[in-house]
C-alpha positions in Angstrom: 113.1 -165.1 140.8 109.3 -165.5 141.1 108.0 -169.1 141.2 104.6 -170.0 139.7 102.7 -172.4 141.9 102.4 -175.9 140.5 98.6 -175.9 140.6 98.6 -172.6 138.5 100.9 -174.3 135.9 98.6 -177.3 135.7 95.5 -175.0 135.2 97.3 -173.0 132.5 98.2 -176.2 130.7 94.6 -177.4 130.9 93.4 -174.0 129.5 95.9 -174.1 126.7 94.9 -177.7 125.9 91.2 -176.7 125.9 91.9 -173.6 123.7 93.8 -175.8 121.3 91.0 -178.3 121.1 88.4 -175.6 120.5 90.5 -174.0 117.8 91.0 -177.4 116.1 87.3 -178.2 116.4 86.4 -174.8 115.0 88.8 -175.2 112.0 87.4 -178.7 111.2 83.9 -177.3 111.5 84.6 -174.5 109.1 86.3 -176.8 106.7 83.3 -179.2 106.8 80.9 -176.3 106.3 83.0 -175.0 103.4 83.0 -178.4 101.7 79.3 -178.9 102.3 78.6 -175.5 100.7 80.4 -176.4 97.5 78.2 -177.5 94.7 78.7 -181.1 93.8 80.2 -181.7 90.3 78.6 -184.2 87.9 79.8 -186.5 85.2 77.1 -187.7 82.9 77.6 -190.8 80.7 75.1 -191.5 78.0 75.3 -195.2 76.8 73.8 -196.4 73.6 73.2 -200.1 74.4 74.8 -202.6 72.0 72.1 -203.7 69.5 72.5 -206.4 66.9 69.2 -205.6 65.3 69.1 -201.8 65.1 72.8 -200.8 64.8 75.3 -201.4 62.0 77.7 -203.3 64.2 79.6 -206.6 63.8 77.2 -209.0 65.4 77.9 -210.1 69.0 76.3 -213.0 70.9 72.5 -212.6 71.2 72.4 -212.1 74.9 74.8 -209.2 75.1 73.6 -207.7 71.8 70.0 -207.2 72.9 69.6 -203.4 73.0 66.3 -203.6 74.8 67.8 -205.5 77.8 70.3 -203.4 79.8 70.9 -206.2 82.4 72.8 -208.4 80.0 74.0 -205.8 77.6 77.6 -205.6 76.6 77.9 -201.9 77.4 75.9 -202.0 80.6 75.2 -205.2 82.5 78.1 -207.3 81.4 81.3 -207.5 83.5 82.9 -204.6 81.6 79.7 -202.7 81.2 79.3 -199.2 82.8 76.8 -200.3 85.5 78.7 -203.4 86.6 82.2 -202.0 86.4 81.5 -198.8 88.4 79.4 -200.8 90.9 82.4 -203.0 91.6 84.8 -200.0 91.8 86.3 -199.2 95.2 86.0 -195.5 94.4 82.3 -195.2 93.7 79.1 -196.0 95.7 75.7 -196.6 94.0 73.1 -194.2 95.5 70.1 -194.6 93.1 68.8 -196.7 90.2 65.7 -196.2 88.2 64.0 -196.4 84.8 63.6 -192.9 83.3 61.3 -193.6 80.3 60.9 -196.0 77.3 64.1 -194.7 75.7 66.3 -194.5 78.8 65.8 -197.9 80.1 67.9 -197.4 83.3 69.6 -194.6 85.1 72.2 -195.3 87.8 73.8 -192.7 90.0 77.1 -193.1 91.9 78.7 -190.9 94.5 82.5 -190.8 94.7 83.7 -191.9 98.1 86.3 -189.2 98.6 85.6 -186.5 96.1 82.5 -184.2 95.8 81.5 -185.8 92.5 78.4 -187.6 91.3 78.4 -189.9 88.2 75.1 -190.4 86.4 74.9 -193.0 83.7 71.9 -193.5 81.3 71.3 -196.7 79.4 69.5 -195.9 76.1 67.5 -198.5 74.3 69.8 -199.6 71.4 67.2 -198.8 68.7 67.2 -195.2 69.8 71.0 -194.7 69.3 70.2 -191.5 67.3 68.4 -190.1 70.4 71.3 -190.9 72.5 73.7 -189.2 70.1 71.6 -186.1 69.8 71.1 -185.8 73.6 74.9 -186.1 74.0 75.5 -183.3 71.5 72.8 -181.1 72.9 74.3 -181.6 76.4 77.7 -180.6 75.1 76.2 -177.5 73.5 74.3 -176.5 76.6 70.9 -176.6 74.9 69.8 -179.7 76.9 70.0 -179.2 80.6 68.4 -180.9 83.6 68.7 -181.7 87.3 67.9 -184.6 89.5 67.5 -184.8 93.3 69.8 -187.1 95.3 69.5 -187.2 99.1 67.6 -183.8 99.0 70.4 -182.3 96.9 69.9 -181.1 93.4 72.7 -182.1 91.0 73.1 -181.1 87.4 73.0 -183.5 84.4 73.2 -183.2 80.6 74.4 -179.7 79.9 74.6 -178.9 83.7 77.3 -181.6 84.1 81.0 -180.6 84.0 81.9 -183.7 81.9 79.6 -185.4 79.4 80.4 -188.7 77.8 79.1 -191.0 75.1 79.7 -194.7 75.1 78.7 -197.2 72.4 78.6 -197.7 68.6 79.4 -194.7 66.5 75.9 -194.0 65.0 77.3 -191.2 62.9 78.8 -193.9 60.7 75.2 -195.0 59.9 73.1 -191.9 59.8 73.4 -188.1 59.3 72.1 -185.4 61.6 70.3 -182.4 60.3 71.5 -180.0 63.0 75.0 -178.9 64.1 74.0 -178.2 67.8 75.8 -174.9 68.3 76.7 -173.8 71.7 73.9 -171.9 73.4 75.3 -170.6 76.6 79.0 -169.8 76.1 80.2 -172.5 78.5 82.9 -175.0 77.5 82.2 -178.6 78.7 84.6 -181.5 78.7 83.6 -184.4 76.5 84.6 -188.0 76.2 83.5 -190.1 73.2 84.4 -193.8 73.3 83.2 -195.2 70.0 84.9 -196.2 66.8 86.5 -193.4 64.9 84.9 -190.9 67.2 87.3 -188.0 66.5 86.7 -188.2 62.7 82.9 -188.3 62.9 82.2 -186.1 66.0 84.8 -183.3 65.5 82.5 -180.9 63.5 79.7 -181.3 66.0 81.9 -180.9 69.1 83.5 -177.7 67.5 80.0 -176.3 66.9 79.0 -177.2 70.5 82.1 -175.5 71.9 83.1 -178.5 73.9 86.5 -179.7 74.8 87.3 -183.2 73.5 89.1 -184.6 76.6 89.2 -188.1 75.1 88.1 -189.8 71.9 89.3 -192.4 69.4 91.1 -192.5 66.0 90.2 -196.0 65.0 88.1 -199.1 65.8 87.8 -199.7 69.5 86.0 -201.5 72.3 84.2 -198.9 74.4 84.2 -200.9 77.6 84.0 -199.3 81.1 87.6 -199.7 82.3 88.8 -197.0 79.9 86.4 -194.2 81.0 86.7 -195.4 84.6 90.4 -194.7 84.8 90.2 -191.6 82.7 87.6 -190.2 85.2 89.8 -191.2 88.1 92.6 -189.0 86.7 90.2 -186.2 85.7 88.6 -185.7 89.2 92.1 -185.5 90.7 92.7 -182.4 88.6 95.1 -184.1 86.2 96.0 -182.6 82.8 94.3 -183.7 79.6 97.5 -185.5 78.6 97.5 -187.4 82.0 93.8 -188.3 81.5 94.6 -189.7 78.1 97.6 -191.7 79.5 95.4 -193.2 82.2 92.8 -194.2 79.6 95.5 -195.7 77.3 97.1 -197.6 80.1 93.7 -199.1 81.1 92.8 -200.0 77.5 96.1 -201.7 76.9 95.8 -203.6 80.2 92.5 -205.3 79.0 92.9 -205.3 75.3 96.6 -206.3 75.1 97.2 -204.0 72.1 100.5 -202.5 73.3 100.7 -199.1 75.0 101.9 -197.5 71.8 98.9 -198.7 70.0 96.6 -197.6 72.8 98.2 -194.1 72.8 97.6 -193.9 69.1 94.0 -194.9 69.5 93.0 -192.7 72.4 93.8 -189.1 72.0 92.9 -185.7 73.4 92.1 -182.4 71.8 91.4 -181.5 68.2 
């Protein structure tokens, strides 16, 4: 029997250990490069700020119903508003905040902490709820597309987003739109509409836009941020539409105490 010197065995083990480490490092490097090369996905939320003066809503306290002040607005700066709720979320990190123009009073951008997703939310002056509604429908149809730059990276918004959402009062209960906003590029985007009776009023427009109604409502509702927050959490994990709807209904029931059966009847998916 041939014996291998102890020193040779030690050297072989060292070489094997080094090779293993190099292979592991190479695998991790390739994985990182692959993830880095993947285009970040975007969720774009358009929020029509609650407005006592310019919207046909049941009046709310003056401070939270001022559609020209996003900082105290019910759907933006309040505790269950989009900006505040996502800023406090353990899953999202704020990366940018700015005023876009005189209609979009504030834009806030979040990056998910573990997924390659950005969330962009725009606060529309409440008096321009029709602009917000039209921009949402154009985004769903692919006729309104844009990009923004975050950390030297271009990310898609409006029709370039994978999921487009509308939050606020259902303006279609107050005004009519002349156009139907037909799909312009053959792409099917996911859509969430949290507004009273959104399925009834938005269905013809979403069909024309070729969008997929991931989540919308059948009755009166409070479109606060916890519902869309939990729906999105399920969505970016690759859950089915039914699971996204269940996550939304569970969140809605948690805060509104309406009963899970009632929440499931209120929040639905598909046509």
